[in-house]
mmCIF file of the C-alpha atoms, coordinates in Angstrom:
data_MODEL
# 
_entry.id   MODEL 
# 
loop_
_atom_site.group_PDB 
_atom_site.id 
_atom_site.type_symbol 
_atom_site.label_atom_id 
_atom_site.label_alt_id 
_atom_site.label_comp_id 
_atom_site.label_asym_id 
_atom_site.label_entity_id 
_atom_site.label_seq_id 
_atom_site.pdbx_PDB_ins_code 
_atom_site.Cartn_x 
_atom_site.Cartn_y 
_atom_site.Cartn_z 
_atom_site.occupancy 
_atom_site.B_iso_or_equiv 
_atom_site.pdbx_formal_charge 
_atom_site.auth_seq_id 
_atom_site.auth_comp_id 
_atom_site.auth_asym_id 
_atom_site.auth_atom_id 
_atom_site.pdbx_PDB_model_num 
ATOM 1  C CA . UNK A 1 1  ? 22.418 -30.348 -20.052 1.00 0.00 ? 1  UNK A CA 1 
ATOM 2  C CA . UNK A 1 2  ? 21.374 -27.271 -21.941 1.00 0.00 ? 2  UNK A CA 1 
ATOM 3  C CA . UNK A 1 3  ? 23.700 -24.297 -21.969 1.00 0.00 ? 3  UNK A CA 1 
ATOM 4  C CA . UNK A 1 4  ? 22.617 -20.667 -21.881 1.00 0.00 ? 4  UNK A CA 1 
ATOM 5  C CA . UNK A 1 5  ? 24.257 -20.037 -25.220 1.00 0.00 ? 5  UNK A CA 1 
ATOM 6  C CA . UNK A 1 6  ? 22.146 -22.771 -26.836 1.00 0.00 ? 6  UNK A CA 1 
ATOM 7  C CA . UNK A 1 7  ? 18.957 -21.397 -25.305 1.00 0.00 ? 7  UNK A CA 1 
ATOM 8  C CA . UNK A 1 8  ? 19.625 -17.892 -26.591 1.00 0.00 ? 8  UNK A CA 1 
ATOM 9  C CA . UNK A 1 9  ? 19.955 -19.224 -30.125 1.00 0.00 ? 9  UNK A CA 1 
ATOM 10 C CA . UNK A 1 10 ? 16.638 -21.100 -30.093 1.00 0.00 ? 10 UNK A CA 1 
ATOM 11 C CA . UNK A 1 11 ? 13.523 -19.480 -31.491 1.00 0.00 ? 11 UNK A CA 1 
ATOM 12 C CA . UNK A 1 12 ? 10.202 -19.203 -29.655 1.00 0.00 ? 12 UNK A CA 1 
ATOM 13 C CA . UNK A 1 13 ? 8.865  -22.593 -30.811 1.00 0.00 ? 13 UNK A CA 1 
ATOM 14 C CA . UNK A 1 14 ? 12.156 -24.297 -30.015 1.00 0.00 ? 14 UNK A CA 1 
ATOM 15 C CA . UNK A 1 15 ? 12.062 -22.914 -26.490 1.00 0.00 ? 15 UNK A CA 1 
ATOM 16 C CA . UNK A 1 16 ? 8.472  -24.083 -26.034 1.00 0.00 ? 16 UNK A CA 1 
ATOM 17 C CA . UNK A 1 17 ? 9.284  -27.622 -27.151 1.00 0.00 ? 17 UNK A CA 1 
ATOM 18 C CA . UNK A 1 18 ? 12.396 -27.736 -24.952 1.00 0.00 ? 18 UNK A CA 1 
ATOM 19 C CA . UNK A 1 19 ? 10.275 -26.533 -22.012 1.00 0.00 ? 19 UNK A CA 1 
ATOM 20 C CA . UNK A 1 20 ? 7.732  -29.310 -22.540 1.00 0.00 ? 20 UNK A CA 1 
ATOM 21 C CA . UNK A 1 21 ? 10.484 -31.932 -22.724 1.00 0.00 ? 21 UNK A CA 1 
ATOM 22 C CA . UNK A 1 22 ? 12.048 -30.723 -19.486 1.00 0.00 ? 22 UNK A CA 1 
ATOM 23 C CA . UNK A 1 23 ? 8.688  -30.639 -17.706 1.00 0.00 ? 23 UNK A CA 1 
ATOM 24 C CA . UNK A 1 24 ? 8.047  -34.252 -18.723 1.00 0.00 ? 24 UNK A CA 1 
ATOM 25 C CA . UNK A 1 25 ? 11.527 -35.246 -17.581 1.00 0.00 ? 25 UNK A CA 1 
ATOM 26 C CA . UNK A 1 26 ? 11.055 -33.513 -14.233 1.00 0.00 ? 26 UNK A CA 1 
ATOM 27 C CA . UNK A 1 27 ? 7.695  -35.221 -13.795 1.00 0.00 ? 27 UNK A CA 1 
ATOM 28 C CA . UNK A 1 28 ? 9.323  -38.634 -14.348 1.00 0.00 ? 28 UNK A CA 1 
ATOM 29 C CA . UNK A 1 29 ? 12.092 -37.862 -11.860 1.00 0.00 ? 29 UNK A CA 1 
ATOM 30 C CA . UNK A 1 30 ? 9.609  -36.701 -9.239  1.00 0.00 ? 30 UNK A CA 1 
ATOM 31 C CA . UNK A 1 31 ? 7.501  -39.833 -9.782  1.00 0.00 ? 31 UNK A CA 1 
ATOM 32 C CA . UNK A 1 32 ? 10.563 -42.004 -9.201  1.00 0.00 ? 32 UNK A CA 1 
ATOM 33 C CA . UNK A 1 33 ? 11.389 -40.069 -6.058  1.00 0.00 ? 33 UNK A CA 1 
ATOM 34 C CA . UNK A 1 34 ? 7.857  -40.285 -4.669  1.00 0.00 ? 34 UNK A CA 1 
ATOM 35 C CA . UNK A 1 35 ? 7.577  -44.022 -5.382  1.00 0.00 ? 35 UNK A CA 1 
ATOM 36 C CA . UNK A 1 36 ? 10.596 -44.623 -3.182  1.00 0.00 ? 36 UNK A CA 1 
ATOM 37 C CA . UNK A 1 37 ? 12.979 -45.919 -5.804  1.00 0.00 ? 37 UNK A CA 1 
ATOM 38 C CA . UNK A 1 38 ? 16.446 -44.476 -5.912  1.00 0.00 ? 38 UNK A CA 1 
ATOM 39 C CA . UNK A 1 39 ? 17.271 -41.777 -8.432  1.00 0.00 ? 39 UNK A CA 1 
ATOM 40 C CA . UNK A 1 40 ? 20.408 -42.124 -10.546 1.00 0.00 ? 40 UNK A CA 1 
ATOM 41 C CA . UNK A 1 41 ? 21.421 -38.504 -10.147 1.00 0.00 ? 41 UNK A CA 1 
ATOM 42 C CA . UNK A 1 42 ? 19.512 -36.418 -7.561  1.00 0.00 ? 42 UNK A CA 1 
ATOM 43 C CA . UNK A 1 43 ? 21.160 -33.259 -8.880  1.00 0.00 ? 43 UNK A CA 1 
ATOM 44 C CA . UNK A 1 44 ? 19.077 -33.578 -12.051 1.00 0.00 ? 44 UNK A CA 1 
ATOM 45 C CA . UNK A 1 45 ? 16.033 -32.265 -10.153 1.00 0.00 ? 45 UNK A CA 1 
ATOM 46 C CA . UNK A 1 46 ? 17.735 -29.000 -9.282  1.00 0.00 ? 46 UNK A CA 1 
ATOM 47 C CA . UNK A 1 47 ? 19.238 -28.683 -12.750 1.00 0.00 ? 47 UNK A CA 1 
ATOM 48 C CA . UNK A 1 48 ? 15.869 -29.310 -14.442 1.00 0.00 ? 48 UNK A CA 1 
ATOM 49 C CA . UNK A 1 49 ? 14.137 -26.700 -12.282 1.00 0.00 ? 49 UNK A CA 1 
ATOM 50 C CA . UNK A 1 50 ? 16.782 -24.089 -13.015 1.00 0.00 ? 50 UNK A CA 1 
ATOM 51 C CA . UNK A 1 51 ? 16.704 -24.804 -16.722 1.00 0.00 ? 51 UNK A CA 1 
ATOM 52 C CA . UNK A 1 52 ? 12.898 -24.571 -16.790 1.00 0.00 ? 52 UNK A CA 1 
ATOM 53 C CA . UNK A 1 53 ? 13.073 -21.189 -15.081 1.00 0.00 ? 53 UNK A CA 1 
ATOM 54 C CA . UNK A 1 54 ? 15.774 -20.051 -17.502 1.00 0.00 ? 54 UNK A CA 1 
ATOM 55 C CA . UNK A 1 55 ? 13.703 -21.120 -20.511 1.00 0.00 ? 55 UNK A CA 1 
ATOM 56 C CA . UNK A 1 56 ? 10.638 -19.319 -19.159 1.00 0.00 ? 56 UNK A CA 1 
ATOM 57 C CA . UNK A 1 57 ? 12.729 -16.175 -18.811 1.00 0.00 ? 57 UNK A CA 1 
ATOM 58 C CA . UNK A 1 58 ? 13.926 -16.401 -22.418 1.00 0.00 ? 58 UNK A CA 1 
ATOM 59 C CA . UNK A 1 59 ? 10.352 -17.002 -23.604 1.00 0.00 ? 59 UNK A CA 1 
ATOM 60 C CA . UNK A 1 60 ? 9.206  -13.904 -21.736 1.00 0.00 ? 60 UNK A CA 1 
ATOM 61 C CA . UNK A 1 61 ? 12.019 -11.835 -23.281 1.00 0.00 ? 61 UNK A CA 1 
ATOM 62 C CA . UNK A 1 62 ? 11.151 -13.051 -26.786 1.00 0.00 ? 62 UNK A CA 1 
ATOM 63 C CA . UNK A 1 63 ? 7.468  -12.217 -26.233 1.00 0.00 ? 63 UNK A CA 1 
ATOM 64 C CA . UNK A 1 64 ? 8.344  -8.701  -25.087 1.00 0.00 ? 64 UNK A CA 1 
ATOM 65 C CA . UNK A 1 65 ? 10.630 -8.190  -28.092 1.00 0.00 ? 65 UNK A CA 1 
ATOM 66 C CA . UNK A 1 66 ? 7.836  -9.195  -30.452 1.00 0.00 ? 66 UNK A CA 1 
ATOM 67 C CA . UNK A 1 67 ? 5.479  -6.596  -28.946 1.00 0.00 ? 67 UNK A CA 1 
ATOM 68 C CA . UNK A 1 68 ? 7.845  -3.751  -29.650 1.00 0.00 ? 68 UNK A CA 1 
# 
């Protein structure tokens, strides 16, 4: 689990790498779900989606701050 406080402290490249890791993790979870096998913790899907959205928001904010 990644906390908001930790995400705010990461730089642009750190956020990008964290985003890629979460996307890969979500892809694995969705593959398990679609293959019919049981998932250890179904709440991880929702958590991963929310965290991905949160990271994208922080990336957008950092990009806007660099422009000004």
